[in-house]
PAKOLZA-86693 format. One record per residue (C-alpha): residue in three letters; x negated, z, y negated. Coordinates in steps of 0.05 Angstrom, whole numbers. Example, Ala and Ser with C-alpha at 12.3 -4.5 7.8 and 13.67 -1.06 7.14 Angstrom:
PAKOLZA-86693
 resn     px     pz     py
  ALA   -246    156     90
  SER   -273    143     21
end
This chain:
PAKOLZA-86693
 resn     px     pz     py
  MET     -4      4      3
  ARG    -56     18    -47
  GLY    -76    -63    -54
  SER     -2    -84    -57
  SER     23   -111   -124
  LYS     89    -81   -114
  SER     61     -3   -102
  LEU     65     43   -161
  PRO      8    101   -174
  LYS     26    161   -143
  TYR     52    224   -173
  ALA      0    270   -149
  TYR    -17    342   -148
  HIS    -79    368   -183
  ARG   -105    431   -145
  ALA   -147    456   -199
  SER    -98    458   -258
  GLY    -35    466   -216
  GLN     -6    403   -260
  ALA     21    333   -236
  VAL    -23    282   -249
  ILE    -22    201   -248
  ARG    -78    156   -247
  LEU    -72     95   -292
  SER   -121     40   -302
  SER   -175     93   -274
  LYS   -153    140   -328
  ASP   -124    211   -310
  PHE    -57    232   -342
  TYR    -32    303   -334
  LEU     39    306   -338
  GLY     50    381   -338
  PRO     62    434   -279
  HIS     76    401   -213
  GLY    144    394   -199
  THR    177    401   -259
  LYS    234    355   -288
  ALA    191    356   -351
  SER    130    323   -307
  LYS    177    272   -271
  LEU    207    247   -336
  GLU    133    235   -361
  TYR    113    206   -303
  ASP    170    158   -313
  ARG    157    148   -388
  LEU     77    127   -371
  ILE     98     88   -310
  GLY    152     44   -355
  GLU    103     29   -411
  TRP     49      8   -365
  LEU     94    -37   -327
  ALA    123    -66   -390
  ASN     54    -81   -413
  GLY     31   -122   -349
  ARG      3    -59   -315
  ARG    -45    -43   -373
  LEU    -43     19   -414
  PRO    -10      7   -478
  GLU    -69     -4   -533
  GLU    -61     31   -598
  ALA    -66    -30   -653
  SER    -97     20   -700
  ASP   -147     50   -657
  LYS   -169    -10   -613
  PRO   -160    -71   -652
  ILE   -167   -135   -610
  THR   -186   -210   -641
  VAL   -135   -264   -653
  THR   -170   -302   -602
  SER   -149   -240   -550
  LEU    -78   -240   -577
  CYS    -68   -310   -567
  ALA    -93   -311   -494
  ARG    -46   -252   -479
  TYR     10   -282   -511
  LEU      4   -352   -486
  LYS      4   -319   -413
  TYR     67   -282   -430
  CYS     89   -354   -455
  LEU     79   -379   -380
  GLY    128   -331   -354
  TYR    179   -332   -404
  TYR    186   -413   -417
  VAL    201   -430   -352
  LYS    267   -471   -328
  ARG    279   -493   -256
  GLY    212   -467   -232
  ALA    171   -505   -284
  VAL    149   -487   -347
  THR    174   -520   -416
  ASP    152   -564   -466
  GLU    151   -503   -512
  VAL     86   -479   -474
  ALA     52   -537   -493
  SER     71   -532   -575
  VAL     48   -462   -564
  LYS    -21   -482   -541
  ILE    -22   -531   -609
  ALA     -2   -470   -651
  ILE    -54   -429   -618
  ARG   -110   -489   -632
  HIS    -94   -486   -704
  ILE    -98   -409   -716
  ASN   -164   -408   -667
  ARG   -201   -454   -706
  SER   -211   -413   -761
  TYR   -184   -336   -745
  GLY   -210   -335   -673
  LYS   -257   -278   -685
  THR   -216   -243   -730
  PHE   -180   -179   -718
  ALA   -107   -189   -711
  LYS    -95   -126   -752
  ASP   -128   -160   -806
  PHE    -94   -231   -804
  GLY    -44   -231   -866
  PRO     -4   -285   -906
  LEU    -65   -311   -947
  ALA    -98   -329   -871
  LEU    -28   -358   -848
  VAL    -21   -404   -911
  ALA    -95   -425   -900
  VAL    -78   -448   -835
  ARG    -22   -481   -858
  GLU    -58   -520   -912
  GLN   -112   -538   -862
  MET    -51   -573   -825
  ILE    -22   -606   -890
  ASP    -98   -633   -902
  ALA    -95   -658   -829
  GLY    -35   -704   -850
  ASN     14   -670   -803
  SER     86   -675   -830
  ARG    130   -617   -855
  GLY    172   -605   -795
  TYR    112   -598   -751
  ILE     75   -553   -798
  ASN    140   -503   -806
  ASN    150   -502   -730
  ASN     74   -480   -712
  VAL     75   -432   -770
  ASN    139   -400   -745
  ARG    105   -405   -666
  ILE     45   -365   -698
  ARG     95   -310   -733
  ARG    135   -303   -664
  MET     67   -289   -631
  PHE     56   -230   -678
  ARG    122   -206   -667
  TRP    104   -201   -597
  GLY     40   -163   -609
  VAL     73   -115   -650
  SER    129   -105   -591
  ASN     66    -98   -545
  GLU     36    -47   -589
  LEU    -25    -95   -596
  VAL    -20   -102   -679
  PRO     16    -60   -726
  VAL     83    -70   -746
  THR     59    -81   -820
  VAL     27   -145   -799
  HIS     86   -184   -776
  GLN    124   -158   -833
  ALA     72   -180   -880
  LEU     70   -249   -851
  ALA    143   -255   -852
  THR    143   -264   -924
  VAL    109   -334   -921
  ALA    167   -381   -936
  GLY    171   -448   -897
  LEU    155   -510   -936
  LYS    213   -543   -975
  LYS    224   -612   -978
  GLY    192   -641  -1035
  LYS    157   -578  -1058
  THR     96   -593  -1012
  LYS     40   -643  -1002
  ALA     58   -643   -927
  ILE     87   -713   -908
  GLU    162   -725   -891
  ARG    167   -754   -819
  PRO    218   -811   -819
  PRO    282   -789   -788
  ILE    291   -810   -714
  MET    329   -879   -715
  PRO    368   -902   -658
  VAL    341   -958   -620
  ASP    388  -1026   -622
  ALA    423  -1048   -563
  ALA    382  -1110   -562
  THR    320  -1082   -551
  VAL    344  -1036   -494
  GLU    369  -1096   -459
  ALA    296  -1132   -467
  THR    274  -1070   -440
  LEU    316  -1065   -375
  LYS    297  -1133   -351
  HIS    226  -1103   -345
  ALA    240  -1035   -321
  GLY    249  -1012   -247
  LYS    315  -1002   -213
  MET    316   -932   -218
  VAL    296   -925   -286
  ALA    337   -980   -310
  ALA    394   -938   -284
  MET    370   -877   -315
  ILE    368   -914   -381
  GLN    439   -944   -376
  PHE    466   -880   -351
  GLN    436   -845   -417
  GLN    466   -893   -458
  LEU    538   -888   -435
  THR    540   -812   -429
  GLY    497   -794   -494
  CYS    458   -745   -453
  ARG    390   -722   -470
  PRO    328   -746   -428
  GLY    312   -681   -392
  GLU    386   -684   -368
  VAL    386   -755   -339
  CYS    315   -733   -308
  SER    342   -671   -267
  ILE    413   -684   -250
  LYS    437   -666   -179
  PRO    499   -687   -140
  VAL    522   -610   -136
  GLU    530   -609   -214
  ILE    583   -657   -216
  ASP    649   -651   -211
  ARG    692   -707   -191
  SER    761   -681   -187
  GLU    779   -714   -247
  THR    781   -785   -269
  VAL    728   -777   -322
  TRP    674   -736   -286
  ARG    633   -673   -307
  TYR    565   -661   -309
  ARG    538   -584   -320
  PRO    463   -583   -316
  GLY    439   -530   -283
  SER    398   -520   -343
  HIS    395   -546   -409
  LYS    373   -536   -479
  MET    425   -489   -507
  GLU    432   -438   -444
  HIS    391   -385   -477
  LYS    445   -379   -535
  GLY    501   -373   -479
  ARG    532   -442   -491
  ASP    554   -481   -440
  ARG    539   -555   -431
  VAL    585   -610   -407
  ILE    567   -683   -400
  LEU    627   -730   -389
  ILE    620   -791   -346
  GLY    666   -849   -350
  PRO    676   -900   -298
  LYS    622   -942   -324
  ALA    572   -891   -319
  GLN    597   -873   -251
  ALA    584   -936   -224
  ILE    513   -939   -242
  LEU    504   -858   -218
  LEU    545   -865   -151
  PRO    494   -899   -111
  TYR    442   -842   -129
  LEU    497   -784   -107
  LEU    482   -807    -33
  ARG    434   -754    -18
  GLU    433   -674    -10
  GLU    474   -643    -58
  THR    418   -605    -91
  SER    367   -659    -91
  LEU    356   -701   -148
  CYS    388   -754   -163
  PHE    333   -801   -190
  GLN    265   -786   -165
  LYS    194   -814   -160
  PRO    175   -849    -96
  VAL    111   -797    -94
  GLY    117   -734   -132
  GLY    191   -723   -134
  GLU    225   -705   -205
  PHE    216   -745   -261
  GLN    192   -705   -316
  ARG    216   -730   -394
  TRP    136   -753   -400
  ASN    144   -795   -334
  TYR    208   -827   -366
  ASN    186   -840   -426
  GLU    122   -869   -402
  LYS    166   -914   -354
  ILE    204   -938   -417
  HIS    139   -955   -460
  GLN    110   -994   -392
  ALA    175  -1035   -391
  CYS    169  -1045   -470
  ASP    101  -1069   -466
  LYS    125  -1121   -414
  ALA    188  -1147   -461
  PHE    146  -1142   -524
  PRO     78  -1161   -507
  ALA     24  -1160   -559
  PRO     -5  -1222   -589
  GLN    -65  -1243   -546
  GLY   -129  -1215   -569
  THR    -93  -1153   -611
  ASN   -135  -1088   -602
  GLY   -155  -1026   -634
  ASP   -111  -1000   -689
  VAL    -69  -1066   -689
  LEU    -49  -1058   -618
  LYS    -29   -987   -635
  ALA     10  -1008   -691
  TRP     46  -1063   -648
  ARG     61  -1009   -592
  LYS     84   -963   -644
  LYS    139  -1011   -671
  HIS    154  -1037   -604
  ARG    159   -981   -562
  TRP    222   -935   -557
  ALA    234   -858   -529
  PRO    291   -842   -491
  ASN    314   -792   -540
  ARG    337   -854   -588
  LEU    390   -877   -543
  ARG    426   -809   -547
  HIS    420   -831   -620
  LEU    448   -899   -602
  THR    507   -870   -563
  ALA    524   -821   -621
  THR    523   -884   -677
  ASN    566   -924   -634
  ILE    622   -869   -624
  ARG    616   -847   -696
  GLU    624   -917   -720
  GLN    691   -925   -667
  TYR    722   -851   -667
  GLY    691   -816   -719
  LEU    636   -759   -735
  GLU    684   -702   -700
  ALA    688   -748   -638
  ALA    613   -757   -637
  GLN    600   -683   -638
  ALA    648   -667   -582
  VAL    614   -726   -541
  LEU    546   -706   -554
  GLY    554   -624   -552
  HIS    532   -616   -626
  SER    555   -547   -647
  ASN    529   -508   -709
  ALA    567   -448   -690
  ASP    594   -417   -630
  VAL    665   -428   -614
  THR    719   -398   -570
  GLN    737   -426   -503
  ILE    802   -452   -529
  TYR    763   -498   -582
  ALA    720   -525   -529
  GLU    761   -545   -484
  ARG    803   -581   -537
  ASP    735   -618   -550
  ILE    717   -634   -482
  GLN    790   -662   -470
  LYS    779   -701   -535
  ALA    715   -721   -511
  ALA    743   -747   -442
  LYS    792   -788   -472
  ILE    734   -829   -502
  MET    687   -833   -450
  ALA    747   -858   -404
  GLU    748   -918   -455
  VAL    667   -929   -470
  GLY    629   -893   -411
end
């Protein structure tokens, strides 16, 4: 049991003093007279803190300061266990790594307790000077702040550090030198049709399904037969995991007759297996799906012979498209035909939580639309 990861340090008797004792991280802690209720409560308290801190002793930030690099390493370890869906880490982990690189570059050796608003602004200025967009910068600054908030809750940095960092306001549009990333525009239908001719059969089916339903790229990649309710004319797909689940929102993707016909051949498999699978390696990750579309785009819109370097990059940037632009295309088409509220209902957009009655009203409205267009 001593080597078991599930074992706990014992509530032991210290013969010389008559006290209860517990050994944590090679240190002895005396709990009071052995066998008393107070000593057992103290044992529970110390064990609880030790487990909550990853089987390490809580560190007093003011007495034992850690560097920013050390804080980053511990936070990243936490993120690898927290940002997980379907047994795999989410894209947020990669984004956290990017934010960590920005802060480590100049402040890695700085004590975390000494990292203040001016340091955060300096990191932000470096991102501006590197040509990053305002949205990208604000997102990374927020991730850095979340890391320090986590550090406070784990007693690695004083609470005053996070309180001070919270005073740094986000960059405002038109009030900063940071560039504005152009809005994501829908890919046009003719470009999609040209791309489909050069995509493999399965990828083409994924593209068509996404275009008809307006679902997110990750949702088309992870669809399983067991998640589809086929009891009504318009099927309902409830992803086992989705973008807004952490906010307690339900996600229903409506599948009309056209999308049903595309999906049907891929439903003839085990209920819990993925509908769309790579020949080797299983699930299509979003980046796999994106890569396959880019490969099809390169065939559909080949660069002029001899094009290379920055000119080739510019050509590909202009003629390649990402799968999230299909969702924008669906939204645009539905909005033009049925109005903004209908597009919000079909795509599942919401700025606030609504009651189940209103949610069902929206789903019924969306189902009527998808019976015609999906």
